[in-house]
C-alpha positions in Angstrom: -22.8 80.2 45.7 -20.0 82.8 45.4 -22.6 85.6 45.4 -24.3 84.3 48.5 -21.0 84.0 50.3 -20.1 87.6 49.4 -23.4 88.9 50.7 -22.9 87.0 54.0 -19.5 88.5 54.3 -20.7 92.0 53.6 -23.2 91.7 56.5 -20.3 91.0 58.9 -18.3 94.0 57.8 -17.3 96.3 60.7 -15.8 99.8 60.4 -12.3 98.4 61.4 -12.6 95.6 58.9 -13.7 98.1 56.2 -10.7 100.4 56.8 -8.2 97.5 57.1 -9.3 95.1 54.4 -12.1 96.8 52.5 -14.7 94.5 54.0 -12.9 91.2 53.3 -11.1 89.1 55.9 -7.3 89.4 56.2 -6.9 86.0 54.5 -9.2 86.9 51.6 -7.5 90.2 51.1 -4.1 88.5 51.0 -5.3 86.2 48.2 -5.9 89.1 45.8 -3.1 91.5 46.7 -1.0 90.5 43.7 -4.1 91.0 41.4 -4.7 94.5 42.8 -1.0 95.4 42.4 -1.0 94.2 38.8 -4.1 96.3 38.1 -2.6 99.4 39.8 0.6 99.0 37.7 -1.3 99.3 34.5 -3.0 102.5 35.8 0.4 103.7 37.0 2.0 103.3 33.6 -0.7 105.3 31.9 -0.7 108.0 34.6 3.1 108.3 34.3 2.9 108.8 30.6 0.2 111.3 30.8 2.0 113.3 33.6 5.1 113.4 31.5 3.4 114.5 28.3 1.2 117.1 30.0 4.1 118.5 31.9 6.3 118.8 28.8 3.5 120.6 26.9 3.0 123.1 29.7 6.7 123.5 30.1 7.1 124.3 26.4 4.2 126.8 26.5 5.7 128.6 29.5 9.1 128.7 27.8 7.5 130.3 24.8 5.5 132.8 26.8 8.4 133.4 29.2 6.2 133.3 32.2 9.0 132.2 34.5 6.8 129.3 35.9 9.1 126.4 34.8 9.9 124.4 37.9 6.5 122.8 38.6 6.2 121.4 35.1 9.9 120.3 35.0 9.4 118.5 38.3 6.3 116.7 37.1 7.9 115.7 33.8 10.9 114.3 35.7 8.7 112.4 38.1 6.7 110.8 35.3 9.9 109.8 33.5 11.6 108.5 36.7 8.6 106.3 37.6 8.4 104.9 34.0 12.1 104.0 34.3 11.6 102.4 37.8 8.8 100.2 36.3 11.3 98.6 34.0 13.2 97.1 36.9 12.3 93.4 37.2 10.8 92.8 40.6 8.6 90.2 42.2 8.0 92.4 45.2 4.4 93.6 45.6 5.8 96.2 48.2 8.0 97.7 45.5 5.1 97.9 43.0 2.9 99.5 45.5 5.7 101.9 46.5 5.8 103.1 42.8 2.1 103.8 42.9 2.5 105.8 46.1 5.5 107.6 44.7 3.5 108.8 41.7 0.7 109.9 44.0 3.2 111.8 46.3 4.9 113.3 43.2 1.5 114.7 41.9 0.7 116.0 45.4 4.1 117.7 45.5 3.7 119.2 42.0 0.3 120.6 43.1 1.9 122.1 46.2 4.8 123.7 44.1 2.3 125.1 41.6 0.2 126.6 44.4 3.4 128.2 45.9 4.4 130.1 42.8 4.3 133.9 43.2 1.5 134.4 40.7 -0.7 131.9 42.6 0.3 132.7 46.2 -2.8 134.6 47.2 -5.3 132.4 45.2 -7.4 129.7 47.0 -6.3 126.5 45.4 -9.7 124.9 45.2 -8.9 122.8 42.1 -5.7 121.5 43.7 -7.5 120.4 46.8 -10.1 118.6 44.8 -7.4 116.9 42.8 -5.5 115.8 45.9 -8.7 114.3 47.4 -9.7 112.4 44.2 -6.3 111.2 42.9 -6.2 108.2 45.3 -9.2 106.8 43.4 -6.7 105.5 40.8 -5.1 103.1 43.3 -6.8 100.1 45.1 -5.1 99.7 48.5 -6.1 99.4 52.1 -8.3 102.5 53.0 -6.4 103.1 56.3 -3.2 103.8 54.3 -4.9 105.8 51.5 -7.0 108.0 53.9 -3.9 108.6 56.0 -2.0 109.9 52.9 -4.9 112.2 51.9 -5.2 113.6 55.4 -1.5 114.1 55.8 -1.1 116.1 52.5 -4.3 118.0 53.1 -3.0 119.0 56.6 0.4 120.0 55.1 -1.3 122.1 52.5 -3.5 123.9 55.0 -0.4 124.7 57.2 1.2 126.2 54.2 -2.0 128.1 53.3 -2.3 129.5 56.9 1.3 130.7 56.9 1.5 132.2 53.4 -2.0 133.2 52.2 -4.5 135.8 53.1 -7.1 135.0 55.8 -9.8 135.0 53.1 -7.8 132.6 50.9 -7.0 130.4 53.9 -10.7 130.3 55.0 -11.8 129.1 51.6 -8.9 126.6 51.5 -10.0 125.2 54.9 -13.6 124.8 53.9 -12.7 123.2 50.6 -10.1 120.9 52.1 -12.5 119.6 54.8 -15.3 119.1 52.3 -13.5 117.6 49.4 -11.1 115.5 51.5 -14.1 113.8 53.3 -16.0 113.4 50.0 -12.8 112.0 48.3 -12.2 109.5 51.1 -15.9 108.4 51.1 -15.8 107.9 47.3 -12.5 106.1 47.6 -13.8 103.6 50.2 -17.0 102.9 48.1 -15.2 102.5 44.8 -12.3 100.6 46.2 -14.6 98.2 48.1 -16.6 97.5 44.9 -13.3 97.0 42.9 -11.8 94.7 45.5 -14.9 92.6 45.9 -15.2 92.2 42.1 -11.5 91.1 42.0 -12.1 88.7 44.9 -15.1 87.1 43.3 -13.4 86.7 40.0 -10.3 85.2 41.7 -12.5 82.9 43.8 -14.3 81.4 40.7 -11.0 81.2 38.8 -9.3 79.4 41.7 -12.2 77.0 42.1 -12.0 76.0 38.4 -8.2 75.6 38.6 -8.7 73.3 41.7 -11.3 71.2 39.9 -9.2 70.7 36.8 -6.0 70.1 38.8 -7.9 67.3 40.7 -8.7 65.8 37.3 -4.9 65.8 36.5 -4.3 63.9 39.8 -6.9 61.3 38.8 -4.8 60.8 35.6 -1.7 60.2 37.6 -3.4 57.6 39.8 -4.9 55.9 36.7 -1.6 55.8 34.7 0.4 53.2 36.6 3.6 54.0 34.6 4.0 57.6 35.5 4.3 57.6 39.3 5.0 61.2 40.4 5.5 62.4 36.9 3.2 65.4 37.3 5.0 66.7 40.4 8.4 66.2 38.9 7.7 67.9 35.6 6.3 70.9 37.6 9.7 71.1 39.4 11.6 71.0 36.1 9.4 73.7 34.7 10.2 75.9 37.7 13.9 75.3 37.3 13.8 76.2 33.6 11.7 79.3 34.3 14.2 80.5 37.0 16.9 80.4 34.3 14.6 82.1 31.7 14.0 85.0 34.1 17.7 85.8 34.1 17.6 86.7 30.4 16.3 90.1 29.3 14.4 88.6 26.3 12.0 86.9 28.7 11.4 89.9 31.0 8.4 91.0 28.8 6.4 87.9 29.5 6.1 88.9 33.2 6.1 87.0 36.5 2.4 86.2 36.2 3.0 84.3 33.0 5.4 81.9 34.7 3.0 81.5 37.6 0.3 80.4 35.2 2.7 78.0 33.5 3.5 76.4 36.9 -0.2 75.9 37.6 -1.0 74.7 34.1 1.9 72.2 33.9 0.0 69.4 35.8 -2.7 69.5 33.1 -0.4 68.5 30.2 -1.6 64.8 30.2 -5.1 65.4 31.3 -6.4 64.0 28.0 -5.2 60.5 28.9 -8.4 60.2 31.0 -10.0 59.2 27.7 -7.4 56.7 26.7 -8.3 53.0 27.4 -6.5 51.4 30.4 -5.2 48.5 28.3 -3.3 50.9 26.1 -2.3 53.4 28.8 -0.8 50.7 31.0 0.4 48.2 28.4 3.8 46.8 29.5 5.1 46.1 26.0 5.6 48.2 22.9 2.5 49.8 21.4 1.2 48.8 18.0 1.0 51.6 15.4 -2.8 51.6 15.9 -2.4 51.9 19.7 0.2 54.7 19.3 -2.3 56.7 17.2 -4.9 56.4 20.0 -2.3 57.5 22.6 -1.5 60.5 20.4 -5.1 61.7 20.6 -4.6 62.6 24.3 -3.3 66.0 23.3 -6.6 66.9 21.5 -8.6 65.3 24.3 -6.8 67.4 26.9 -7.5 70.7 25.0 -11.2 69.7 24.7 -11.4 69.0 28.5 -9.8 72.3 29.4 -12.1 74.2 27.0 -15.2 72.6 28.5 -14.1 72.9 32.1 -12.9 76.5 31.8 -15.3 77.8 29.2 -16.4 80.8 31.4 -12.9 82.2 31.5 -11.8 81.4 27.9 -10.1 84.8 27.5 -7.9 84.4 30.6 -4.1 83.9 30.2 -4.3 80.8 32.4 -6.9 79.2 30.1 -4.8 79.8 27.0 -1.6 78.6 28.6 -3.2 75.4 30.0 -4.8 74.6 26.6 -1.6 75.3 24.7 0.4 73.0 27.1 -2.1 70.1 26.8 -2.4 70.4 23.0 1.1 71.2 21.9 3.6 69.6 24.3 4.4 66.8 21.9 5.2 69.2 19.0 8.8 69.2 17.8 11.0 72.2 17.0 11.6 70.7 13.5 7.9 70.4 12.8 7.8 66.6 13.0 5.7 66.4 16.1 2.0 66.0 16.7 -0.9 66.8 16.7 -0.5 69.7 14.2 3.1 69.7 13.1 3.9 73.2 14.3 7.5 74.3 13.8 10.0 76.5 15.7 8.5 79.4 17.5 5.1 78.6 16.0 4.9 76.3 19.0 3.7 78.3 22.1 6.6 79.1 24.5 4.8 77.2 27.4 4.5 74.1 25.2 8.2 74.2 24.3 9.0 74.5 28.0 6.7 71.6 28.8 8.3 69.4 26.1 11.7 69.5 27.7 10.4 68.8 31.2 8.1 66.0 30.0 10.7 64.1 27.9 13.5 64.5 30.5 11.3 63.0 33.3 10.1 60.2 30.9 13.7 59.3 30.2 14.8 59.3 33.9 11.8 57.4 35.2 11.0 53.7 35.1 8.0 52.8 33.2 6.1 49.5 32.7 7.6 49.3 29.2 11.2 50.4 30.0 13.9 50.9 32.6 15.0 54.4 33.7 17.9 56.1 32.0 20.7 57.6 34.0 20.9 61.3 34.3 23.9 61.4 32.1 22.3 59.4 29.3 19.1 61.5 29.6 21.2 64.7 29.3 22.9 63.3 26.2 19.6 62.5 24.5 18.3 66.0 25.3 21.4 67.5 23.8 20.9 65.4 20.7 17.4 66.8 20.4 18.6 70.5 20.5 17.3 72.3 17.5 15.4 69.3 16.2 13.0 68.1 18.9 13.6 71.0 21.3 13.9 74.8 21.3 17.7 75.3 21.2 17.7 78.3 23.5 15.4 76.6 26.1 17.5 73.4 25.8 20.6 75.3 26.9 18.8 76.9 29.8 17.2 73.6 30.8 20.6 71.8 30.9 22.0 74.7 32.8 19.2 74.4 35.3 19.9 70.6 35.7 23.4 71.4 36.7 
């Protein structure tokens, strides 16, 4: 179905649509911008490291040979190091991430320009530089109208410089090469970018469809379990509050914003396994018997099985692993006395430790068929008592801070 839709969309592609949104609609392009930026940042990190290492090697060689050509390599090394440093700044802004990609591209263009302007190179047609300028944008997926504008701008600036400072023969060759390779580079960019973007969109579309299906199953559970009310919605809110506090600590910066986004989306699935628990046990107004409690405990394993079967085509995705971990391990205890596997401490996945706090707090403060709701103060006291035994101590402190 996805393939047929994509084919139909490609038939409707116009030149304006191609240059603005790579053949997608504005709405479709907006859906995958964050995925493209994430992919570009991975490329940028590698490019920055390579630029720094290569520039340092050439700088050392030129210092040994005393060629006097130091500035271009010192500039490129500094640019690579600067961009690596800027990438360490925590930011949710896609604009900032894309700015870093363009900054690297502009830095490399500037380096090429400086290298071409050295006295020893001043009269030499810079064919290799022009080819490099035209092909470098292939490392970034962005709207063609912007990328082509950048290529044309820097090509024009280089040709102006070549006209002023080089011999007529060198300029003539530069002009021919610039026109040829810039056009070829832009054409290749559009073809490759369109292919990449459509692959990202199709993958995103299938992933979103599967998430919607499994989230609908979670909603069915909430309707079926008369005791929980809006438990799913509330626990998702608590997860978000806890995550907002976690993001303030440097130790959690490495997990990344996409991790927390996946945790938000996976949180509603934590009790999905209850779909296989009989109604008479799920909605029993009194205390459960030991046998009934053992049946209820099986919902964690059932939930993991449902997620595995529903999302088997994306088993290696971060979202799949997070959703499965939350469903399977959210009743584990920090002291190892939980279920189903008795994991202890940080053996329990971070997302499951987050879910445990949100799940228990909402269960305490909500009225159920078998109990009245606790006050917020009483629930906080119970959560504090579970610090280091039932719950992760660091996350407990952050959770309580978020509640304030």
